[in-house]
C-alpha positions in Angstrom: 28.8 -45.2 -42.4 29.2 -41.6 -43.5 28.7 -42.7 -47.1 25.3 -44.3 -46.3 24.3 -41.2 -44.2 25.1 -38.9 -47.1 23.3 -41.3 -49.5 20.2 -41.3 -47.3 20.1 -37.5 -47.0 20.5 -37.0 -50.8 17.8 -39.6 -51.6 15.5 -38.2 -48.9 15.9 -34.7 -50.4 15.5 -36.2 -53.9 18.7 -34.4 -54.8 21.0 -37.2 -56.1 21.2 -36.2 -59.7 22.0 -38.8 -62.3 23.9 -42.0 -61.2 27.1 -40.4 -62.4 26.4 -37.2 -60.4 25.3 -39.1 -57.4 28.6 -41.2 -57.4 30.6 -37.9 -57.7 28.8 -36.4 -54.8 29.8 -39.4 -52.7 33.3 -39.6 -54.1 32.9 -43.1 -55.4 32.6 -44.9 -58.8 29.3 -45.7 -60.4 29.8 -49.4 -59.8 30.5 -48.7 -56.1 27.3 -46.6 -56.1 25.3 -49.5 -57.6 26.7 -51.9 -55.0 25.7 -49.5 -52.2 22.2 -49.1 -53.6 21.9 -52.9 -53.9 23.0 -53.3 -50.3 20.2 -50.9 -49.2 17.7 -52.7 -51.3 18.7 -56.1 -49.9 18.0 -54.6 -46.5 14.5 -53.6 -47.6 14.8 -50.0 -48.9 12.6 -49.4 -51.9 14.8 -47.1 -54.0 14.0 -46.2 -57.6 15.4 -43.7 -60.0 12.9 -41.0 -61.2 13.7 -39.7 -64.7 11.3 -36.8 -64.1 13.0 -35.7 -60.8 16.5 -36.8 -62.0 17.0 -38.4 -58.6 16.9 -41.6 -56.7 13.8 -41.6 -54.5 12.4 -43.7 -51.7 9.1 -45.4 -52.4 8.3 -45.8 -48.7 9.7 -44.0 -45.6 13.1 -45.2 -44.6 15.2 -45.1 -41.4 18.9 -45.8 -41.7 20.7 -46.9 -38.6 24.3 -47.9 -38.7 26.3 -49.4 -35.8 29.8 -50.6 -35.5 31.7 -52.5 -32.8 35.4 -52.5 -32.2 36.8 -55.5 -30.3 40.3 -56.4 -29.3 41.7 -59.9 -29.7 42.4 -61.6 -26.4 40.3 -59.0 -24.5 37.3 -59.9 -22.4 35.6 -56.6 -23.5 33.5 -57.7 -26.4 32.0 -54.3 -27.1 35.3 -52.3 -26.9 33.9 -49.2 -28.6 30.4 -48.8 -29.8 29.1 -46.2 -32.2 25.5 -45.6 -33.1 24.3 -43.3 -35.9 20.6 -43.0 -36.5 19.0 -41.3 -39.5 15.3 -40.8 -39.8 13.2 -39.7 -42.8 
């Protein structure tokens, strides 16, 4: 989730740099970066790369919200621990 939060903030600020620089800022490979960008696009984010700005940019406003659930096998407690992280543009 932290990776997507950082991605969102860098894209929102139009400060990603080139794909290689963006991947380095996130501590991942370029292929992992492309997979993460594809995941955001699949979920509806309109992200393009601007050669003029040298940054990935959102074409429309985006809100990123990530949730996770931790459950324990054999437990009646389905939610276990719940985390919620909202990011708004």
